[in-house]
N, C-alpha and C positions, 0 to 999 in steps of 0.2 A: 528390536522393532521388526514386526512381520511385514514383508513386502506385499502391498496390496496390488490388485489387478489394475490394468490400464483403465478399464471402465470405472472402477472405484476411484482411482486417482482423478479422473476427469470430473466425476461426480463431486468429489471433495473440493476441487478447485472452484467449480461453479457454485457449490453451496456456500463456500466461504465468501465469494463475491456477493451472493444474494443476501447473506447475513449482514455484510457491510452496508449494502444498499438499504436493507430493512432498518438497521440501526439509525442511519442518517435520515431516512424518511420519517421514522418515528419521532426523531428530534424536531423535524420540521412541523410535524403534526402537533407536537407538544407546544411549540412556539405559536402556532396558528391553528387552533382546532377547527376553524371554519374553512381551511384550505382543502378544496376538493382534490387538487392534484396530489397533495400529501396522502390523503386517505386512500385514494385510488392506487397510488404507488405501493403503500404498505400492504393493502389488501391483495394486490396482484402478486407481490413478491412472496407474501406469506402463503398464498394459494399455490404458487409455483414450488415453494419448499415442501409443502405438504404432499403435493403430487409426486415430486422427485423422491422423497423419503419412502413413500408408499410403493412406487415402482421398483426401488432398490431393495425393498423388503425390510426396511427399518421401521417397524411398527410403532415403537415407543416414540421415536422422533416424529413420525407422521402424526400420531395422536397429539403430541405437544403442539405442532404447527397447526393442527386442526382446531384445537382449543383457542389458539391465538387468532386464527382466521374467523372463528365464530364471534369472538368478542369484537373484532374489528368490523365485522359485518353489521353488528348491532349499532356500532358507532356510525358507520357509513349511512345506515338507514335512519339515523336520528333517534333511535330508541334509547341509546345511552350517551351520556356526555363524556368528554375527555376530562378526566380528573387525574391529579397526581398519583392517587392510589392505583387507579387502573393502569396508568402508564408504567408505574413500578412493577405491576404484575406482568405486563406485556414484556418489559425489558428483562425481567427475571426469566420468563419463558424463552426469550431469545438467547439469553446466556446459556440455558440448558441446551438449546439447539447447537450453539457454537461449541460447547463442551463435547457433545455427542459427535459432531463432525470431526473434531480433533481426535477423538477416540477411534473413529472409523479410519482416519488417516494413519493412526498408529498400528492398528492390528485388524482392521476390517470389521470390528464389532463395537456396539455401544454398551457402556457400563453405567452411565448416569441414569438415575430413576427420577423421571419428571412428574410422577403421579401426584405428589403433594401440590405442586404448582398448578397442574391441570385441574385439580379439585378446587383450588382457590379461584381460578378463573371461572370455572363453572358456577361456583357459589356467587361470584360477583355478577355473573349474568343473571342468575335467578333473583338476586337481591335488587337488581336495577330494573327489573321488569314490573310494570303495573299489572293489575288484574285483567284489564282489557287486552293488554299485549299478550298475557298468558293464554287467554282464551283464543286470540287470533293465532298464536303459535300452535296451540293444540289442534285447531282446525287444519292449519297448514300441514302439520306433521301427519295428521290422519290421512289427508289427501295424498301427501308425498309417499306415505306408507303403502296406500292402495296402488299408487302408480309404480312404486318400487317392486311390488309383487309381479308386475308385468314386465320387469326389466329383462328377464330372460326369454320373453316371448314377443317377437316382433309384432304380432297381431294385436297385442294388448297395450302397445306403447302409445296409442292415440286416444286414451280414455277421457282426456280433458278437452271438451269442445273449445275451439278457438274463440267463439263468441263469448263464452262465459269468462274466459281469462281476461278479455279486454277490459271488463269492469274493474278488475283488481289492478291491472297494469296502469290505468290512468294515462291514456295516450294524449299527447298534445295535438293541436290541429294539423300540424304538418308531419305527423308520425303515422306509421302503419305497423301492424303486427303480423309477423310471419311465423309459421311453424315449419321447421326443417326437420324431416325424419331422416336420420343418417344411419347408414349401414356400414360397419367397419369391416374391412377386408383383412381379418386376422383371426383364424380359428383357434390358435394356440393361446394368445393373451390379448383379447380385444380390449380389455380395460386399459392396457398400456397405451395403445394407439388412440383410444378414445380421449385420454388426457391431453395428448398432443393436439388433437382436433379441437378439443374444448378450449385449450389455451389460445390457439389461433383464432377461434371464434370470438372469444372475449376481447382479443386485441382489435378485432375488426368491427364488432357489433355490440350494441347494448343488449346483453342477455337478460331477459326478464325471468326466465325459468328454465330449468333442465328437468326432464322426466325420462328415466328415474333420477333421483337426486345423486349428489356426489358420492355418498356412502356406497350406493349400489354400483354406481359407475366405476368405482375404483376397486370393487371386490371381484372375487373369482366367480360370483353368481351372475355377473353381467353377460348378457347373451349376444352383444354385438350391435344392438339397435337402440338409439335413444332419440328423443325429441328435444330440439332447442327452439325456444320461443324468443324471437328476436324483435326488438323495438327499433325501427329504422326511420330515417328521415331523408330529406333531399331527394325525393322522387326515386328512391331505390325500389326496384321491382323484384318480382319473384325470380325472374331470369338472372338478375344480378346475384341474388342469394345462392341460386343453384350453381351459377358459374364459379362462385367462391369455393364451394365445396368440391366442384369438379377438379379444381386445381390442386386440391389437397391429396397427396399421394397415399394417405391412409384410408381414404373413403372408397368404398366399393360402389354404393348407390345412394342417391338422395332424392327425396320428394319434397317439394316446397309448396305450402298452401298459404295463400294470402288472405287478408281479412274479407276481401270480396268473394272469396270462394274459388278463385282461379287456381288451377293446379298446374304446376310446371314440374315435369319429371325429367331426371337426367340419369341415364344408366351409364355408369362410368366403367369402361374397360381399362384396367391399369396399363396394359401394354400399348394399346392403340392410342389412348389419350396422351400417354407420355410422348409418343411420336408427334401427335397433333400439336400438343402444347409447345414442344420444342420448335416446331415449324412456325407457330404463331409468335413465339418469343423472338425468333430471328427477325420477323417482319416488323414487330412493334417495339423494338428496343429492349426486349426481354422482360419477363414478369417478375413478381416478387420472389417466387421460389428460386428462379435462376440467379437473381441478384444475391439472394441469401447464400447460395452455394458459392458464388464468386467471393463473397466476403470471407467465408470459411477458408478458402484457399489462400487468400491474401493475408490472413491473420491466423496461421496455423499454430498449434501448441508444440513446443519443442521440449524434449526431455532434458532437464537440467544436467543430468549426468553426461549426456551426449555432448552438450555444449562445453562442459568442463573438460571433457576428454579432448575435444577439438582445440580448446584453448591451450591445453598442455602440449599438444602437437605444435602449435604456433610457437610456444616457448622453446621447444626443441629446435625448430627451424631457425629461430633467432640465434640460439647458441651455436648451431651448425654454421651459420653465416659468419659469426665471429671467428670460428676456427678456420674456415676457408680463407677468410681475409688474411689471417696471420700466415697461413701456408703460402699464399700468393706473394705476400710481402717478402717472405724469405727466399722465394725462388724466382721472383720477377717474371711471372708467366702472364704475358699480355693477353693472350687468348682466353686464359682462364679468368682474367680480370673482367673481360666483357661478359663472360658467362655468369660471373658472380653478380654483376650489375643487374642482369635479367632475373637472376634468382632473388635478388633484393627487392625488385619491383613486385614479384609474385608474393613474396613473404609479406611485404607491406600491405598489399591488397587484401591478402587473407587475414592479416592482423586487423585491419580496419573493419572487415566484414564481421569477424568474430566479436569484436568489441561492440559493434552496433547490435548484434544479436543479443548480447548480454545486457543491453540497456533495459531498465525497468522503470516505469513511472513512480515518482515519489509517493503518489497516493496509495500505492500498494502497502506501505508500512505506516501511513498516517491516517488511513481511512477510518480507523476506530477511535481516533483522538476526540472527535466531538462527543462520542458516548462517554469517554473517560472524564472529560471536563464536566459533563452533565452530572455524572454520578458523584464526583468529588464535591462539586459546588453544592449539590443538593444535600449531601451529608453534612457539610459545614455551614449550611444556611447562607450561602453566598449567591449573589446574582451575577452571572457572567455571560457575556456575549462572546462566543468563540467563532472565529472566521479562519478559513484557510484559502490562500491564493497561490497560484503558480505550482500546484501539486501535480501538474501533468508533465513537468520537466523530468527528463530521464537520466538515470545514473546507472553505473554498473551494479549488477545484482549483489556482488560480494560486498561492495561498499554500503549499499542500502541495508544489508543484513546486519552490518556492524553498527549502523546508525539508529536502528529501531529503539534500543534501550536508552541511549543518550537523549534522543529527542523526547521520548516518553518522560524521562527524568526532568527535562527542562519544562515540559508542559505541567507536570505535577508540581514543580517548584513554583511556577507562575500562579497556579491556582491556590496552592496551600499558603505560600508566604508572600507572593507578589501582590495579589488582589486583597484589599482590606474587606472587612465585613460591611454590609450596607449601611449600618449605623455610623461606623467610623468614617466611611466615605462622605456621608451627609454632613458630618461635623466639619470635614475639610472643604465643604462646598463642592464636592464632586458628585456625579450621578450615582445613585444607589447601585446601578449595574456596572460592573467592571468590564473591561475589554481585553481579550487576548487574541493575538493574531499569529499565525504561522505562515510565513511568506517564502516561497521558493523562487529563485531567479537563476538564470544561466547566462554566463558571458564567456564565449569561446569554450575552452576546455575546463572551466571551473564553474562550480555551482555554489551559490550561497543560500543557506537556510536560516531564516531569522525567526526567533520566538520573542515577541515583544508584548508587554502588558502596560496598562496605565495605572499600575498600583503604587505602592509606597516607595519604590526605588531602593537602591542600596545606600546604607548609612556608612559613609566612608570613615567617619570618626569612630563608629562602633567597630568597624572592621579593623582599624588600626589598633584599638584597645585589645581586641581579641588576639591579634597577631602577636602583640607584646605579651599578653597574658599566657599564651600557649608556647612562648619561646621561639616563635617563628622569626620574629624580628626584634631587635633591640629598640628601646624607646627612641634613640637617636635616629636609627635607620627608618623607623616608621614615620617620623616627623617629616623627613625629606622626600617621601614617596609622593608622586603626583597621583591624581585620581585613577588614571588607567592602570598604574602599577598597583594601587590598592585593590582594584577590582580583580586583578590577577591572583590575589591572595585567596580568593574563594575556591581556587583550583588546588590549593594545598591539601594533601590527604587529611581527612578528618576535621577540616576547618568548618566552623559554623558559628553564626552570631546568635542563634536561637538557644534559649536555655533548655527547651524541651523539644526533642525531635518527635514529630508526629508519625503516625503509621504511614501517612502518604509520602512525606519527604522531610528533609531538613535542608534548607537552602545552604549549599556548600557541602553537606554530607553527600558523597557520591559524585560531586563535581570533579574530583580528581580522576574518577573513572571515565567521565565524559571527556575530559582533557586527554587522557591516555588513548582512548579509542580514536578520537579525531586526529591526534598526532600520528597514530599508527597507520592511518590511511592517507598520510601526507596532507593532512588538513590543518587548519588553524582556527582559533577562536578569538572573537573580539566582543568586549562587553562595554555597553554604554548605559548610563543611568543618570537620572535626575531625581532629587528628593521630591516625593509626592507626585511625580509625573510618570514614573515608570522605569522599566528596565528593558533593554533589547540585547539579546545574546545572538550573535551571528556566527554560524559555522561555515567556513569556506573550504570546499572539498573538490577533489578532482572528479571529472565526469566518469572516467574509466580507470581501470587498474594501472599500476605503475610500470609501464614499459617506457623508459625515459633514457635520454642521452646523459651520460655521466662523464666527468673528468676523472681519470685515474691518477692518484698521487701515491708516492711512496713515503713511508716514515720508517727510516732504517731499512730493515729487510721486509717489512710488511707493506701491503698494498691496500688502499682504500678508494672508495668512489665518492665523488661529490657531484650532485645534480647540477648540470650546467645552467639550468634555469635560475639557480640561486647565485651564480657567479657574475661579478661585474668586471673584474680585472685580475690579470695574473702578472706578477712582477718578480724579478730576481731580488733576493734579499739585500744584495749589495747596493741596489738602486733606491732603496727607501731609507728613511731616517727613523730610527727607533729611539724614543725618549721615555722617561719614567713619569707617569702621572699617578699621584697618590700611591707610589711604591709599586706600580704595575707597568709592564711594558706597553707602549702604545705607538701608533703611527698617525701623523696628521696628514689629511688629504682634503684639499679644497676647504681649508680652515675648519675642518671637522676632525675631532679626535676619535680614533678607532682603537679599541683594545686589541692587543695582539695575543692570540691564543696559540701556544705551541702544541701541535698534535702529539709530539713526543711525550709531553708532560700529561696532557689530558687523556690520552689513550694508554698511558703507562707502558710505552713500548720499550722493551729491554734492549740494551746495547745499542741505542740510537743516540748518536752524539750530534750536537749542533755544529753547523758548518757555514762558512761564508758562501758556499755554493747552494745554500737552501733557496727555496722559492716561497713567495707569499701570495695568498689569494684573498682579494677583497670581495666580501659578500655584499650583495645588493642591500641598500639601506632598507628597502621595503620588507626584507626578510630578517636581517639582523645587522646592526652596525658593528662589524668586527672584521679583523684580518686573521687568516689562518696561516701558520707556518708549517711547511712540510719539507721533506728532503728533496723531492723532485716531482715533476709532472711528466707522465709517461704516455699520454694520449687520451683519446676519448672514444666512446662507443655507445651504441644503443643497447640497453640491457633490460632484462626482466627483473624487477625487484620483488622479492618474496618477503613480506612482513613476518616478523617472528611471532610465534605463538607460545602459550604456556608461560613459563617463568621469565623468558626473555622478552615477552610482550611488553611494549612501552618502555624498554630500556633507554634511558636518556642518552642522546648523542648518536644513536644508531636507529635508522629507519627500517633496516632489513638487510638482506644479503642477495647476492647475485652469483650465479655459476658461470664461469667463463668457459671458453672452448676447450681448454686443457683439463677441465674438471676442477679448477681452482675456485674456492669460495672466497668472494670479496665482500667485506662489509661496506654498506652504503651509509655515509654519515648524514645525520640530521643536524644541520648547523644551527637550527633554532634552539635545540635543547642541549647542545654540546657544552 
């Protein structure tokens, strides 16, 4: 991968965010074609993408965005209707834009050719226009062309009389029309600054017309002067319009003409006005430009590589602290103990800060899910209402990266196999439209993410049959499983109750990977389902990466760690009573029977013999109802847990490893899968 420049990296991040906004706004428009908010949002974002692609020199992408913008413009003006075919075209164009942004991120260049889609969009525009609309467009194009010829000459920019334009604009009783003639203070690339000025203008005013048009404004032929015809209400005067442009740092001079013929001119000196504006801002609670600058400082972009490097340093500090503590314990240095405590406070503070910096909102990885649901349901002829709640909750970036594919798989499963066809739902007395929800919630240091649907639900009898058929369970074992245990079978590798796996998903196929990923980040999965009422799958995960306090235990000559949060009680082996239950060792506590797992046997530790001096550890019932038997308990410490990657990833019984102060690597046990 070629490393792109910082400017390109920022452009890529902003474009990816804009594409996510565009996809979701298009879905809103498809659901409600009459929504003015939706059409304005999609038009504004498409226009912004077009301008940004053009400024960065990506012509193909800019042309693609331009075609989308033109189609949306006709929809906004009521010239074309929102149809499934047109929405498919727009979504196809957005997919091209997304692909090109990803290519830019990889090597700074685009390779996708969007010409075929651009031609389809242009053809759709032509096919949807009536003869009268064609005539009106031809007249408008001719006028815009004449005006465009004057784009490089400031003296020719005012060829359209204000009075003539009022007839086409159709002003309301409380509205006025103003013409602002803007001069850009940038001799090298005035078209770049003009786009920023135009975007700010469209955010503030209802822009009736731009002379010259966008094509000239964004080209190298643009001479630095353009006219903006503004439709305003609420007693806005020419001084207000002039003042708006005076505050824009890209503008050199502006003249504003109102419908009454009044002329207000403002000659803007960049240096002196900057000082005056700053003074006025201090007196009036600060203007929009100043507040925008403050927001940028408060929400800066941080290089991920720098954050990861900082986090690695925190890991080293934690390891160093472990080593220091052991030295002090061996030499009984009281003064050094006090210094270590101070060092510990600093380390903890730094650790908390870094973990907070790494937190990213869940919506960063689920923002495209509405589009995914739309596409799959449309392909399968299903009607689905998809909602997301609580996606602003934040989690560590590394955990979110791991969750992207598993969550996508759950969503695809819900659409493909959870929700029935409209006809089948009607036969069951259910609404034709199915419902899928993704809900995020945070409680202290844990986050739960639930994907629930109101579809067919899981068929426990069918799952039992398949488990026996595939040799996962014997017929006797399958019969005694309760429903929750049956649901867990869908996480078995390759398990599926469907005869034919679709291209989208196969419920169960791939769920073993979901389970491995979630377990790998110290998470858990819970499944609830009711026949014909639906299924809810909940992932419970840590907010941040695993820096946890563990109990160190020995098994023969080997040492392991057990997270203290999973431990309920530690006892000496001679203080408990071991009995045989169904041929297996167990311990009874508070009238409950707990299986006893010997770490010697389950970890296959050589030359480790059982002894009456052994220790037993009772795990919390909420984690797993079990006792663990080990040789000894040797202390506890806060450590950094590094999950395994590659072949060792998802190894049962082991959640990762930690490096102690002496450089010794200690395996951290996952008691749930041991």
